[in-house]
mmCIF file as gemmi writes it, N, C-alpha and C atoms, coordinates in Angstrom:
data_model
loop_
_atom_site.group_PDB
_atom_site.id
_atom_site.type_symbol
_atom_site.label_atom_id
_atom_site.label_alt_id
_atom_site.label_comp_id
_atom_site.label_asym_id
_atom_site.label_entity_id
_atom_site.label_seq_id
_atom_site.pdbx_PDB_ins_code
_atom_site.Cartn_x
_atom_site.Cartn_y
_atom_site.Cartn_z
_atom_site.occupancy
_atom_site.B_iso_or_equiv
_atom_site.pdbx_formal_charge
_atom_site.auth_seq_id
_atom_site.auth_asym_id
_atom_site.pdbx_PDB_model_num
ATOM 1 N N . MET Axp A 1 ? 21.334 27.202 -18.381 1 0 ? 1 A 1
ATOM 2 C CA . MET Axp A 1 ? 20.978 25.817 -18.696 1 0 ? 1 A 1
ATOM 3 C C . MET Axp A 1 ? 21.153 24.918 -17.51 1 0 ? 1 A 1
ATOM 4 N N . ARG Axp A 2 ? 22.206 25.127 -16.721 1 0 ? 2 A 1
ATOM 5 C CA . ARG Axp A 2 ? 22.449 24.302 -15.532 1 0 ? 2 A 1
ATOM 6 C C . ARG Axp A 2 ? 21.313 24.457 -14.522 1 0 ? 2 A 1
ATOM 7 N N . SER Axp A 3 ? 20.849 25.698 -14.382 1 0 ? 3 A 1
ATOM 8 C CA . SER Axp A 3 ? 19.792 25.948 -13.387 1 0 ? 3 A 1
ATOM 9 C C . SER Axp A 3 ? 18.477 25.247 -13.801 1 0 ? 3 A 1
ATOM 10 N N . ILE Axp A 4 ? 18.238 25.175 -15.106 1 0 ? 4 A 1
ATOM 11 C CA . ILE Axp A 4 ? 17.021 24.485 -15.595 1 0 ? 4 A 1
ATOM 12 C C . ILE Axp A 4 ? 17.169 22.962 -15.283 1 0 ? 4 A 1
ATOM 13 N N . LEU Axp A 5 ? 18.323 22.423 -15.514 1 0 ? 5 A 1
ATOM 14 C CA . LEU Axp A 5 ? 18.55 20.993 -15.225 1 0 ? 5 A 1
ATOM 15 C C . LEU Axp A 5 ? 18.452 20.716 -13.705 1 0 ? 5 A 1
ATOM 16 N N . ALA Axp A 6 ? 18.983 21.623 -12.908 1 0 ? 6 A 1
ATOM 17 C CA . ALA Axp A 6 ? 18.908 21.464 -11.466 1 0 ? 6 A 1
ATOM 18 C C . ALA Axp A 6 ? 17.474 21.488 -10.986 1 0 ? 6 A 1
ATOM 19 N N . VAL Axp A 7 ? 16.713 22.443 -11.497 1 0 ? 7 A 1
ATOM 20 C CA . VAL Axp A 7 ? 15.29 22.575 -11.087 1 0 ? 7 A 1
ATOM 21 C C . VAL Axp A 7 ? 14.502 21.361 -11.569 1 0 ? 7 A 1
ATOM 22 N N . THR Axp A 8 ? 14.769 20.893 -12.758 1 0 ? 8 A 1
ATOM 23 C CA . THR Axp A 8 ? 14.103 19.707 -13.292 1 0 ? 8 A 1
ATOM 24 C C . THR Axp A 8 ? 14.453 18.466 -12.448 1 0 ? 8 A 1
ATOM 25 N N . GLY Axp A 9 ? 15.693 18.325 -12.126 1 0 ? 9 A 1
ATOM 26 C CA . GLY Axp A 9 ? 16.122 17.203 -11.293 1 0 ? 9 A 1
ATOM 27 C C . GLY Axp A 9 ? 15.504 17.248 -9.918 1 0 ? 9 A 1
ATOM 28 N N . PHE Axp A 10 ? 15.422 18.447 -9.336 1 0 ? 10 A 1
ATOM 29 C CA . PHE Axp A 10 ? 14.807 18.599 -8.018 1 0 ? 10 A 1
ATOM 30 C C . PHE Axp A 10 ? 13.322 18.26 -8.061 1 0 ? 10 A 1
ATOM 31 N N . ALA Axp A 11 ? 12.643 18.683 -9.126 1 0 ? 11 A 1
ATOM 32 C CA . ALA Axp A 11 ? 11.229 18.408 -9.3 1 0 ? 11 A 1
ATOM 33 C C . ALA Axp A 11 ? 10.986 16.881 -9.394 1 0 ? 11 A 1
ATOM 34 N N . VAL Axp A 12 ? 11.855 16.202 -10.114 1 0 ? 12 A 1
ATOM 35 C CA . VAL Axp A 12 ? 11.737 14.731 -10.246 1 0 ? 12 A 1
ATOM 36 C C . VAL Axp A 12 ? 11.91 14.095 -8.885 1 0 ? 12 A 1
ATOM 37 N N . LEU Axp A 13 ? 12.889 14.547 -8.12 1 0 ? 13 A 1
ATOM 38 C CA . LEU Axp A 13 ? 13.098 13.987 -6.776 1 0 ? 13 A 1
ATOM 39 C C . LEU Axp A 13 ? 11.915 14.248 -5.858 1 0 ? 13 A 1
ATOM 40 N N . LEU Axp A 14 ? 11.328 15.442 -5.938 1 0 ? 14 A 1
ATOM 41 C CA . LEU Axp A 14 ? 10.14 15.717 -5.146 1 0 ? 14 A 1
ATOM 42 C C . LEU Axp A 14 ? 8.997 14.836 -5.503 1 0 ? 14 A 1
ATOM 43 N N . ALA Axp A 15 ? 8.791 14.635 -6.794 1 0 ? 15 A 1
ATOM 44 C CA . ALA Axp A 15 ? 7.684 13.79 -7.248 1 0 ? 15 A 1
ATOM 45 C C . ALA Axp A 15 ? 7.912 12.35 -6.789 1 0 ? 15 A 1
ATOM 46 N N . ALA Axp A 16 ? 9.119 11.863 -6.885 1 0 ? 16 A 1
ATOM 47 C CA . ALA Axp A 16 ? 9.431 10.492 -6.438 1 0 ? 16 A 1
ATOM 48 C C . ALA Axp A 16 ? 9.21 10.371 -4.924 1 0 ? 16 A 1
ATOM 49 N N . GLY Axp A 17 ? 9.586 11.399 -4.166 1 0 ? 17 A 1
ATOM 50 C CA . GLY Axp A 17 ? 9.345 11.394 -2.733 1 0 ? 17 A 1
ATOM 51 C C . GLY Axp A 17 ? 7.891 11.401 -2.401 1 0 ? 17 A 1
ATOM 52 N N . ALA Axp A 18 ? 7.112 12.161 -3.151 1 0 ? 18 A 1
ATOM 53 C CA . ALA Axp A 18 ? 5.665 12.213 -2.898 1 0 ? 18 A 1
ATOM 54 C C . ALA Axp A 18 ? 5.012 10.857 -3.182 1 0 ? 18 A 1
ATOM 55 N N . GLN Axp A 19 ? 5.459 10.192 -4.255 1 0 ? 19 A 1
ATOM 56 C CA . GLN Axp A 19 ? 4.939 8.912 -4.564 1 0 ? 19 A 1
ATOM 57 C C . GLN Axp A 19 ? 5.271 7.88 -3.469 1 0 ? 19 A 1
ATOM 58 N N . THR Axp A 20 ? 6.507 7.955 -2.968 1 0 ? 20 A 1
ATOM 59 C CA . THR Axp A 20 ? 6.964 7.057 -1.909 1 0 ? 20 A 1
ATOM 60 C C . THR Axp A 20 ? 6.12 7.314 -0.651 1 0 ? 20 A 1
ATOM 61 N N . SER Axp A 21 ? 5.914 8.589 -0.32 1 0 ? 21 A 1
ATOM 62 C CA . SER Axp A 21 ? 5.139 8.949 0.844 1 0 ? 21 A 1
ATOM 63 C C . SER Axp A 21 ? 3.678 8.472 0.693 1 0 ? 21 A 1
ATOM 64 N N . ALA Axp A 22 ? 3.115 8.634 -0.463 1 0 ? 22 A 1
ATOM 65 C CA . ALA Axp A 22 ? 1.735 8.2 -0.708 1 0 ? 22 A 1
ATOM 66 C C . ALA Axp A 22 ? 1.653 6.677 -0.599 1 0 ? 22 A 1
ATOM 67 N N . LEU Axp A 23 ? 2.634 5.969 -1.094 1 0 ? 23 A 1
ATOM 68 C CA . LEU Axp A 23 ? 2.649 4.51 -0.989 1 0 ? 23 A 1
ATOM 69 C C . LEU Axp A 23 ? 2.75 4.084 0.436 1 0 ? 23 A 1
ATOM 70 N N . ALA Axp A 24 ? 3.611 4.712 1.209 1 0 ? 24 A 1
ATOM 71 C CA . ALA Axp A 24 ? 3.76 4.418 2.635 1 0 ? 24 A 1
ATOM 72 C C . ALA Axp A 24 ? 2.494 4.632 3.391 1 0 ? 24 A 1
ATOM 73 N N . GLN Axp A 25 ? 1.807 5.745 3.055 1 0 ? 25 A 1
ATOM 74 C CA . GLN Axp A 25 ? 0.547 6.063 3.718 1 0 ? 25 A 1
ATOM 75 C C . GLN Axp A 25 ? -0.533 5.053 3.342 1 0 ? 25 A 1
ATOM 76 N N . ASP Axp A 26 ? -0.57 4.646 2.07 1 0 ? 26 A 1
ATOM 77 C CA . ASP Axp A 26 ? -1.506 3.654 1.576 1 0 ? 26 A 1
ATOM 78 C C . ASP Axp A 26 ? -1.291 2.311 2.305 1 0 ? 26 A 1
ATOM 79 N N . GLN Axp A 27 ? -0.031 1.94 2.456 1 0 ? 27 A 1
ATOM 80 C CA . GLN Axp A 27 ? 0.303 0.691 3.151 1 0 ? 27 A 1
ATOM 81 C C . GLN Axp A 27 ? -0.1 0.73 4.628 1 0 ? 27 A 1
ATOM 82 N N . ALA Axp A 28 ? 0.125 1.886 5.249 1 0 ? 28 A 1
ATOM 83 C CA . ALA Axp A 28 ? -0.267 2.036 6.687 1 0 ? 28 A 1
ATOM 84 C C . ALA Axp A 28 ? -1.766 1.939 6.857 1 0 ? 28 A 1
ATOM 85 N N . VAL Axp A 29 ? -2.527 2.567 5.98 1 0 ? 29 A 1
ATOM 86 C CA . VAL Axp A 29 ? -4.011 2.517 6.085 1 0 ? 29 A 1
ATOM 87 C C . VAL Axp A 29 ? -4.465 1.036 5.895 1 0 ? 29 A 1
ATOM 88 N N . LEU Axp A 30 ? -3.878 0.385 4.905 1 0 ? 30 A 1
ATOM 89 C CA . LEU Axp A 30 ? -4.251 -1.028 4.651 1 0 ? 30 A 1
ATOM 90 C C . LEU Axp A 30 ? -3.882 -1.911 5.848 1 0 ? 30 A 1
ATOM 91 N N . ARG Axp A 31 ? -2.7 -1.707 6.38 1 0 ? 31 A 1
ATOM 92 C CA . ARG Axp A 31 ? -2.249 -2.517 7.509 1 0 ? 31 A 1
ATOM 93 C C . ARG Axp A 31 ? -3.167 -2.317 8.745 1 0 ? 31 A 1
ATOM 94 N N . ASP Axp A 32 ? -3.545 -1.034 8.98 1 0 ? 32 A 1
ATOM 95 C CA . ASP Axp A 32 ? -4.437 -0.777 10.124 1 0 ? 32 A 1
ATOM 96 C C . ASP Axp A 32 ? -5.822 -1.358 9.904 1 0 ? 32 A 1
ATOM 97 N N . ALA Axp A 33 ? -6.351 -1.227 8.693 1 0 ? 33 A 1
ATOM 98 C CA . ALA Axp A 33 ? -7.712 -1.675 8.429 1 0 ? 33 A 1
ATOM 99 C C . ALA Axp A 33 ? -7.808 -3.182 8.346 1 0 ? 33 A 1
ATOM 100 N N . CYS Axp A 34 ? -6.748 -3.869 8.003 1 0 ? 34 A 1
ATOM 101 C CA . CYS Axp A 34 ? -6.814 -5.323 7.767 1 0 ? 34 A 1
ATOM 102 C C . CYS Axp A 34 ? -6.055 -6.138 8.771 1 0 ? 34 A 1
ATOM 103 N N . LYS Axp A 35 ? -5.563 -5.553 9.825 1 0 ? 35 A 1
ATOM 104 C CA . LYS Axp A 35 ? -4.728 -6.287 10.786 1 0 ? 35 A 1
ATOM 105 C C . LYS Axp A 35 ? -5.499 -7.501 11.353 1 0 ? 35 A 1
ATOM 106 N N . ALA Axp A 36 ? -6.719 -7.27 11.833 1 0 ? 36 A 1
ATOM 107 C CA . ALA Axp A 36 ? -7.485 -8.375 12.422 1 0 ? 36 A 1
ATOM 108 C C . ALA Axp A 36 ? -7.831 -9.445 11.367 1 0 ? 36 A 1
ATOM 109 N N . ASP Axp A 37 ? -8.146 -9.004 10.164 1 0 ? 37 A 1
ATOM 110 C CA . ASP Axp A 37 ? -8.444 -9.939 9.082 1 0 ? 37 A 1
ATOM 111 C C . ASP Axp A 37 ? -7.234 -10.77 8.728 1 0 ? 37 A 1
ATOM 112 N N . TYR Axp A 38 ? -6.079 -10.136 8.69 1 0 ? 38 A 1
ATOM 113 C CA . TYR Axp A 38 ? -4.826 -10.877 8.411 1 0 ? 38 A 1
ATOM 114 C C . TYR Axp A 38 ? -4.586 -11.921 9.481 1 0 ? 38 A 1
ATOM 115 N N . GLN Axp A 39 ? -4.695 -11.532 10.761 1 0 ? 39 A 1
ATOM 116 C CA . GLN Axp A 39 ? -4.431 -12.445 11.847 1 0 ? 39 A 1
ATOM 117 C C . GLN Axp A 39 ? -5.432 -13.63 11.826 1 0 ? 39 A 1
ATOM 118 N N . LYS Axp A 40 ? -6.636 -13.368 11.42 1 0 ? 40 A 1
ATOM 119 C CA . LYS Axp A 40 ? -7.683 -14.419 11.408 1 0 ? 40 A 1
ATOM 120 C C . LYS Axp A 40 ? -7.565 -15.319 10.18 1 0 ? 40 A 1
ATOM 121 N N . LEU Axp A 41 ? -7.264 -14.72 9.013 1 0 ? 41 A 1
ATOM 122 C CA . LEU Axp A 41 ? -7.376 -15.457 7.754 1 0 ? 41 A 1
ATOM 123 C C . LEU Axp A 41 ? -6.05 -15.807 7.075 1 0 ? 41 A 1
ATOM 124 N N . CYS Axp A 42 ? -5.01 -15.036 7.34 1 0 ? 42 A 1
ATOM 125 C CA . CYS Axp A 42 ? -3.805 -15.163 6.519 1 0 ? 42 A 1
ATOM 126 C C . CYS Axp A 42 ? -2.527 -15.228 7.354 1 0 ? 42 A 1
ATOM 127 N N . GLN Axp A 43 ? -2.635 -15.532 8.629 1 0 ? 43 A 1
ATOM 128 C CA . GLN Axp A 43 ? -1.499 -15.466 9.533 1 0 ? 43 A 1
ATOM 129 C C . GLN Axp A 43 ? -0.323 -16.345 9.076 1 0 ? 43 A 1
ATOM 130 N N . GLY Axp A 44 ? -0.581 -17.444 8.47 1 0 ? 44 A 1
ATOM 131 C CA . GLY Axp A 44 ? 0.498 -18.346 8.036 1 0 ? 44 A 1
ATOM 132 C C . GLY Axp A 44 ? 1.174 -17.961 6.753 1 0 ? 44 A 1
ATOM 133 N N . VAL Axp A 45 ? 0.686 -16.91 6.09 1 0 ? 45 A 1
ATOM 134 C CA . VAL Axp A 45 ? 1.235 -16.514 4.804 1 0 ? 45 A 1
ATOM 135 C C . VAL Axp A 45 ? 2.519 -15.727 5.01 1 0 ? 45 A 1
ATOM 136 N N . GLN Axp A 46 ? 3.569 -16.11 4.283 1 0 ? 46 A 1
ATOM 137 C CA . GLN Axp A 46 ? 4.845 -15.425 4.387 1 0 ? 46 A 1
ATOM 138 C C . GLN Axp A 46 ? 4.745 -14.07 3.724 1 0 ? 46 A 1
ATOM 139 N N . PRO Axp A 47 ? 5.186 -12.988 4.414 1 0 ? 47 A 1
ATOM 140 C CA . PRO Axp A 47 ? 5.161 -11.637 3.824 1 0 ? 47 A 1
ATOM 141 C C . PRO Axp A 47 ? 6.101 -11.515 2.632 1 0 ? 47 A 1
ATOM 142 N N . GLY Axp A 48 ? 5.727 -10.608 1.739 1 0 ? 48 A 1
ATOM 143 C CA . GLY Axp A 48 ? 6.574 -10.338 0.581 1 0 ? 48 A 1
ATOM 144 C C . GLY Axp A 48 ? 5.949 -10.825 -0.692 1 0 ? 48 A 1
ATOM 145 N N . GLY Axp A 49 ? 6.244 -10.103 -1.755 1 0 ? 49 A 1
ATOM 146 C CA . GLY Axp A 49 ? 5.755 -10.478 -3.06 1 0 ? 49 A 1
ATOM 147 C C . GLY Axp A 49 ? 4.267 -10.384 -3.276 1 0 ? 49 A 1
ATOM 148 N N . GLY Axp A 50 ? 3.593 -9.629 -2.38 1 0 ? 50 A 1
ATOM 149 C CA . GLY Axp A 50 ? 2.164 -9.43 -2.521 1 0 ? 50 A 1
ATOM 150 C C . GLY Axp A 50 ? 1.315 -10.621 -2.026 1 0 ? 50 A 1
ATOM 151 N N . ARG Axp A 51 ? 1.944 -11.568 -1.339 1 0 ? 51 A 1
ATOM 152 C CA . ARG Axp A 51 ? 1.242 -12.771 -0.903 1 0 ? 51 A 1
ATOM 153 C C . ARG Axp A 51 ? 0.119 -12.471 0.095 1 0 ? 51 A 1
ATOM 154 N N . ILE Axp A 52 ? 0.358 -11.527 1.016 1 0 ? 52 A 1
ATOM 155 C CA . ILE Axp A 52 ? -0.663 -11.225 2.016 1 0 ? 52 A 1
ATOM 156 C C . ILE Axp A 52 ? -1.862 -10.54 1.347 1 0 ? 52 A 1
ATOM 157 N N . ILE Axp A 53 ? -1.579 -9.61 0.46 1 0 ? 53 A 1
ATOM 158 C CA . ILE Axp A 53 ? -2.67 -8.959 -0.259 1 0 ? 53 A 1
ATOM 159 C C . ILE Axp A 53 ? -3.476 -9.935 -1.07 1 0 ? 53 A 1
ATOM 160 N N . LYS Axp A 54 ? -2.801 -10.865 -1.721 1 0 ? 54 A 1
ATOM 161 C CA . LYS Axp A 54 ? -3.498 -11.906 -2.482 1 0 ? 54 A 1
ATOM 162 C C . LYS Axp A 54 ? -4.352 -12.786 -1.582 1 0 ? 54 A 1
ATOM 163 N N . CYS Axp A 55 ? -3.806 -13.141 -0.421 1 0 ? 55 A 1
ATOM 164 C CA . CYS Axp A 55 ? -4.58 -13.956 0.524 1 0 ? 55 A 1
ATOM 165 C C . CYS Axp A 55 ? -5.838 -13.239 0.971 1 0 ? 55 A 1
ATOM 166 N N . LEU Axp A 56 ? -5.685 -11.974 1.284 1 0 ? 56 A 1
ATOM 167 C CA . LEU Axp A 56 ? -6.856 -11.184 1.718 1 0 ? 56 A 1
ATOM 168 C C . LEU Axp A 56 ? -7.877 -11.083 0.549 1 0 ? 56 A 1
ATOM 169 N N . GLN Axp A 57 ? -7.37 -10.794 -0.64 1 0 ? 57 A 1
ATOM 170 C CA . GLN Axp A 57 ? -8.268 -10.702 -1.794 1 0 ? 57 A 1
ATOM 171 C C . GLN Axp A 57 ? -8.995 -12.024 -2.083 1 0 ? 57 A 1
ATOM 172 N N . ASP Axp A 58 ? -8.293 -13.148 -1.926 1 0 ? 58 A 1
ATOM 173 C CA . ASP Axp A 58 ? -8.857 -14.445 -2.126 1 0 ? 58 A 1
ATOM 174 C C . ASP Axp A 58 ? -9.975 -14.757 -1.149 1 0 ? 58 A 1
ATOM 175 N N . GLN Axp A 59 ? -9.959 -14.124 0.018 1 0 ? 59 A 1
ATOM 176 C CA . GLN Axp A 59 ? -10.945 -14.372 1.064 1 0 ? 59 A 1
ATOM 177 C C . GLN Axp A 59 ? -11.844 -13.148 1.244 1 0 ? 59 A 1
ATOM 178 N N . SER Axp A 60 ? -12.051 -12.411 0.189 1 0 ? 60 A 1
ATOM 179 C CA . SER Axp A 60 ? -12.809 -11.135 0.269 1 0 ? 60 A 1
ATOM 180 C C . SER Axp A 60 ? -14.179 -11.282 0.892 1 0 ? 60 A 1
ATOM 181 N N . ASP Axp A 61 ? -14.797 -12.465 0.716 1 0 ? 61 A 1
ATOM 182 C CA . ASP Axp A 61 ? -16.144 -12.638 1.277 1 0 ? 61 A 1
ATOM 183 C C . ASP Axp A 61 ? -16.137 -12.719 2.797 1 0 ? 61 A 1
ATOM 184 N N . LYS Axp A 62 ? -14.965 -12.918 3.412 1 0 ? 62 A 1
ATOM 185 C CA . LYS Axp A 62 ? -14.854 -13.006 4.866 1 0 ? 62 A 1
ATOM 186 C C . LYS Axp A 62 ? -14.26 -11.775 5.52 1 0 ? 62 A 1
ATOM 187 N N . LEU Axp A 63 ? -13.889 -10.774 4.712 1 0 ? 63 A 1
ATOM 188 C CA . LEU Axp A 63 ? -13.196 -9.589 5.241 1 0 ? 63 A 1
ATOM 189 C C . LEU Axp A 63 ? -14.142 -8.628 5.943 1 0 ? 63 A 1
ATOM 190 N N . SER Axp A 64 ? -13.612 -7.891 6.865 1 0 ? 64 A 1
ATOM 191 C CA . SER Axp A 64 ? -14.384 -6.826 7.522 1 0 ? 64 A 1
ATOM 192 C C . SER Axp A 64 ? -14.66 -5.696 6.512 1 0 ? 64 A 1
ATOM 193 N N . PRO Axp A 65 ? -15.677 -4.945 6.708 1 0 ? 65 A 1
ATOM 194 C CA . PRO Axp A 65 ? -15.981 -3.841 5.78 1 0 ? 65 A 1
ATOM 195 C C . PRO Axp A 65 ? -14.825 -2.853 5.61 1 0 ? 65 A 1
ATOM 196 N N . GLY Axp A 66 ? -14.134 -2.503 6.723 1 0 ? 66 A 1
ATOM 197 C CA . GLY Axp A 66 ? -13.045 -1.579 6.633 1 0 ? 66 A 1
ATOM 198 C C . GLY Axp A 66 ? -11.895 -2.088 5.796 1 0 ? 66 A 1
ATOM 199 N N . CYS Axp A 67 ? -11.601 -3.369 5.937 1 0 ? 67 A 1
ATOM 200 C CA . CYS Axp A 67 ? -10.508 -3.992 5.139 1 0 ? 67 A 1
ATOM 201 C C . CYS Axp A 67 ? -10.943 -4.046 3.65 1 0 ? 67 A 1
ATOM 202 N N . LYS Axp A 68 ? -12.164 -4.397 3.414 1 0 ? 68 A 1
ATOM 203 C CA . LYS Axp A 68 ? -12.636 -4.462 2.002 1 0 ? 68 A 1
ATOM 204 C C . LYS Axp A 68 ? -12.465 -3.064 1.381 1 0 ? 68 A 1
ATOM 205 N N . THR Axp A 69 ? -12.86 -2.025 2.09 1 0 ? 69 A 1
ATOM 206 C CA . THR Axp A 69 ? -12.73 -0.644 1.576 1 0 ? 69 A 1
ATOM 207 C C . THR Axp A 69 ? -11.268 -0.29 1.314 1 0 ? 69 A 1
ATOM 208 N N . ALA Axp A 70 ? -10.421 -0.627 2.261 1 0 ? 70 A 1
ATOM 209 C CA . ALA Axp A 70 ? -8.983 -0.314 2.151 1 0 ? 70 A 1
ATOM 210 C C . ALA Axp A 70 ? -8.381 -1.066 0.947 1 0 ? 70 A 1
ATOM 211 N N . LEU Axp A 71 ? -8.735 -2.318 0.745 1 0 ? 71 A 1
ATOM 212 C CA . LEU Axp A 71 ? -8.239 -3.076 -0.386 1 0 ? 71 A 1
ATOM 213 C C . LEU Axp A 71 ? -8.724 -2.521 -1.704 1 0 ? 71 A 1
ATOM 214 N N . SER Axp A 72 ? -9.984 -2.123 -1.752 1 0 ? 72 A 1
ATOM 215 C CA . SER Axp A 72 ? -10.567 -1.641 -3.009 1 0 ? 72 A 1
ATOM 216 C C . SER Axp A 72 ? -10.049 -0.243 -3.376 1 0 ? 72 A 1
ATOM 217 N N . SER Axp A 73 ? -9.559 0.488 -2.404 1 0 ? 73 A 1
ATOM 218 C CA . SER Axp A 73 ? -9.07 1.838 -2.685 1 0 ? 73 A 1
ATOM 219 C C . SER Axp A 73 ? -7.561 1.922 -2.823 1 0 ? 73 A 1
ATOM 220 N N . ARG Axp A 74 ? -6.925 0.778 -2.886 1 0 ? 74 A 1
ATOM 221 C CA . ARG Axp A 74 ? -5.432 0.72 -3.067 1 0 ? 74 A 1
ATOM 222 C C . ARG Axp A 74 ? -5.076 1.413 -4.349 1 0 ? 74 A 1
ATOM 223 N N . LYS Axp A 75 ? -3.918 2.095 -4.305 1 0 ? 75 A 1
ATOM 224 C CA . LYS Axp A 75 ? -3.42 2.791 -5.507 1 0 ? 75 A 1
ATOM 225 C C . LYS Axp A 75 ? -2.612 1.81 -6.35 1 0 ? 75 A 1
């Protein structure tokens, strides 16, 4: 019984780590694709709470194609 619990606990930790890794990768792609757009359109926006993403989304008609793609493919 203990080994089943240990394996289950390990599997949960691996899944959580994979989600964190995927989130970090998603954020890195978005940051790279939207850096110039952020500097041009949202530089005065304070980071945190999704404010930068909202700013970029609010100005979607002015975004570069790469940034639009990265925003639309966010998980």
